[in-house]
N, C-alpha and C positions, 0 to 999 in steps of 0.2 A: 234601294228597291230595284228589283229586276225580275224579268220574266225568265231569266236563265240563272238560277242561283248557283253559287259555287258549291262544290262537293267536298265533304270532309268525312272523317271516320271517328267513331267512338269505339274504344277497345276496353274489354274487361279482363284481357289475358286469361281467357277461359281454358281450363285444364281438361284435356281429353282423358277419359277413364283409362288408367294405366300409365299415363305419361307423367314425367317429372315436371316440376316447376321450371327447371332449367330448359328443358325441351320446349315447354310452352312459351317461355320468354324469347327463345331463339326464333320460334315461329312468329311471334309478335314483331320482332325486328324485321324479318323478311317481309311481313305483311306491310309494315310502315314503309319499307324501301320500295315496294311495288306501288304503294299509293303515291309516294313522291314521284316516281318515274312517270306515273300517269297524270300528274298535275293536280292531285287532290290538295286542298288548301291547308287542312289541319288534321292532326292525329291526336286525339284526346284520350286520356285514361281516367277511369272512374274509380273512386275510393269506395271499397266495400271491406267489411271486416267479419271474421268468424264465419266465412262462407266457403265450405269445401267445394272446390271447383272453380273458384275465382281467385286469381293471384295478383290483383292490382292494389292490394291494401297499402303498400308503401309507395303511394302515388308519385311523390316528388322524386324518389329514387328511380322509378321506371321512366319518368319524363326525361331525366338526365341521360339514362341509358339509351333511350330511343333517339333523343336529339343527337347524342354522340355517334350514332350509327347512321344518321341521315345528314343531309346537307342544307336543305332549303325549306322543307315542310315545317309549318308551325306545329309545335308540340305543347300540350297543356293538360289541364285537369278538367275533367267533365263529370264530376267536379271534385274539388276538395270540400268535405263536409265541415264547414267552419265551426259548428258547435263542439267538434272533437278536438280543436286545436287553439292554443293562444295565438292571437293575430301576430305577435312578434315572431314566433317560430315560423309561421307561414311566410311572413315578409322576408325573413332571413333565407329560408329555403329557396323561394322563388327569386329573390334578389341574387342569390348565388347562381341559380340556373340562368337568369338573364345575363349575368356577367360572363358566364361560360359560352352562352349561345345567343348573342345580342340580336334582338329583333325577331326572335323565333318562339318566345315563350308566352303562353296564355294562362291566366289564373281564373278558372271557372269555379264559382262558389255555390254551394248548396246549403240549405239550413236544416236538412234532415240529418240524423246521425249516420245513416247508411248502414244500419245494422239493427240488432235487437236490443232491448233495454239492458240486459245483463252485460252485453259487450260494451254498450255505451257507457255504462257505469265503470267498467274495467279500464276504459280509456282515461278515467280519472281527471276529467276537466271540471274544476269547480266553477260555479256560476249559474247563469240562467239558461244556458244552452240556446235553443232556437229563439227564445224570447229576446236575447240581446244581439241577434243577427244584424240588425241595422247599425247598432253601435260598433260591432266588430268590423263591419265593412268600412265604416268611417275611420276606425283605427288603422286598418290596413292601408287605406288610401293615404293617410298621413305618413305612415311608415315607409311606403314605397315612393312617396313624393319627395320634392326637394327638401333638404334640411332647412328648418326655420331658425332664426335667431332665438337662442335660449331654449331650444328643444332639448329636453332631458332624456327622453327615451328614443333611441335611434336603432334602426335596423342596419347592421353592418355585416355583410353586404345587404343591400336593399334600398337604402335611401337614394333617391334620385333616379332609380331605374324605371319608375313609372310602368311597371308590368301591367298590361291591359287586364282589367278586372271585368269578368262577365258574371251575370247572375243567372242561375239555372232554376227551373221550377217545373212542377207538374200540376200547379193550381194557379189561382189568380193572384195570390199574394206577391210572389216574386216579380210577376209582370208589372204590378203597380209600383213596387219598390224600384225596379230597374228603370221604369219610366221617370219616376220622381228624381232619381239620382243621376239620370242621364248616362246609363251604362248599357252596353249591349246585353241582349237577353236571348237565352236558349230554352226552348220548351221541350220537355222530355216525352215526346209523342211515341217513343219506342216502347214505353210501358204504361203510359197514362194518356191515351189518345182522346179522351172525351172532351176536354176543355181547350183543345189547341186553338180553335178559331177564336174563341172569346178571349183567351189570354193574349194572343198575339195582336188582336184588335185593340184591347185595352192598352197594351204597351205602346202601340203606334199613336193612338189618339191622345195619350197623356204624356208623351215624351217631352222632357225638358232638356235643352242643350246643356252640356257640361264641358269642363276643360278636356275630358277624355273623348267626348263624342258630340259632334254638332247636330247630327241627324240620327233618327232611330236605326238600329241595325239588329236584325233578329235572325235566329236560327231555329230550325225545327228538326228534331231527331226522329228518325223513322227506321223501323226494321226492314231489311231487304234480303231477298234470296235470289240473286241473279244466277242464271245458268244458261247453257247453250240451247236448251229447249224448256218449254213450260212444264212438260211432264217431269223432266229431271229436277226442276226447281221445286215442284210439289213433293218429290221424293226427298230432296235435301232438306226441305223445311221441317221434316219430322224430327230432326235433331233439336231445333228450337222448341217444338211442341213438347218433347220429352223433358227438356230442362225447365220449362215454365211449369209443367205438371209437377215436377219434383219440387219446385219452389212453393207451389200451392200446398203440397203435402208435407212441407218441412223436411225434405230429404236433401242429401248432398247434391250439388249442382254440376257434377261431372258431365262433360259432353259425351254423348253416346252416338254410335253410328246411326244413320238414317234407317228407317224401316219401311217396308212396302205398304204397311197399313197400321194405323193407330188403333184399329178396332181391337178391343180387348185390353188395351193399355189405359184407356180412360173411359169414364162414364159420360152420359150426355151432359150432365151439369159441369163436369170438369172440361169437356170439350168447349162448351159455351164460354166458360171462364177464360180459357186459353185464347180463343179466337177474339174475345173482347179485349184482352191484354194486347193482342197483336192487331188491333183494329186498323192501324195505318200501314200494315205490312204490304210491301211491294214485292211481287213474285213473278218470275217468268224470264223469257229471253229478252234481248235488247229492245225489240219492237214492242212487246207487251209492257215492258218496264216504261218505255217512253210514253205510251198511252196512259198508264197509271199515274205517271208523274204529271202529265198534263192535267189529268182529272184532279189530282191533289192540289196543284198550283192554281187551279181555277177557284179553289175554295179559300185561299189564304195568300197573303203577301209576305214573303220571306226573302232574305238576302242570301241565305245559305241553308243547305240540307246536310245533316250529319247522319250517316248511315251506321246502323249496327248490323253486322252480317255474321250470323251463327251458322257456319258450315263446318262439318266435322273434319273433312280432309283438308289439310293446310294448303295443298297445291290447288285444289278446287276453290278454296277461299280466296287465294290470290288471283286466280283466273276470274273469279266473280267481279273483281275490281275492273278488269278489262272490259267485261260485259257492261258494267255500270257506266264506265267512261264512254263506251260506244253508244249507250242509250242517251247519254247527254248530248251527243252529236247528231242523233237521228232527226 
């Protein structure tokens, strides 16, 4: 627990309208390298499927690519949607990553499919899906832990790597499960801000020590738009507004350039929905961000903040990290 949380980043490898996936991923690498140079702690990638405009579906592949292009920053999943995958496959993938990049890999797990029902079905995982999430976590912990005498099912690579497992959530369920299992917990305040105080409080109050973690460790994900001036930040934020509006409308999620005004692009109900979605958004220059961060941290105890930064111009997006780092020091 600290009044000065560590800073980390969540990446969806968002594709700008007209860009290729290759260009997008090259920008993600440069973004991660800038984060590492500025001392950010983690760079996580989120699993999503069948979403035009998001290119992080092969999450473990991208984790390996980013880790291979950086030197010290921790790289992981924020998260792998476990109902989509057999635990053995995930243990082998992340065991391989940990073997390649020792001490730098995190395995964040979610229990949602990260997509629509048709796509979830196309992933072809038999079983109970989210209902067997607790059992699947236990299987993963066994597979990533030391080999036991007589153990018949082994993750090779994976066994003995003890890749740190995190539970992610946007409701109270995963907070309770993470507390009971003694695992670190991350709340998805970047898209579901309403329950963050209650979820993080439940986690801390009910935490039980485990071999992985002696004391509770929590993270809060929040959206941010750092810029040189607050007026510029308001302008740059319209890229996020357009993407969330597209999400609400069931449209492709390509990143579009910022606009001077959203007037005429959304109706009053849609505007309210977008602003509710971004209820924890931090926006402005370094001084304004510092004030907003202080106000946020007065409401909750967290060890780490993980930022999502949707800015259209890759150079401005990298520059935003410098502003965020400056705000941390103000």
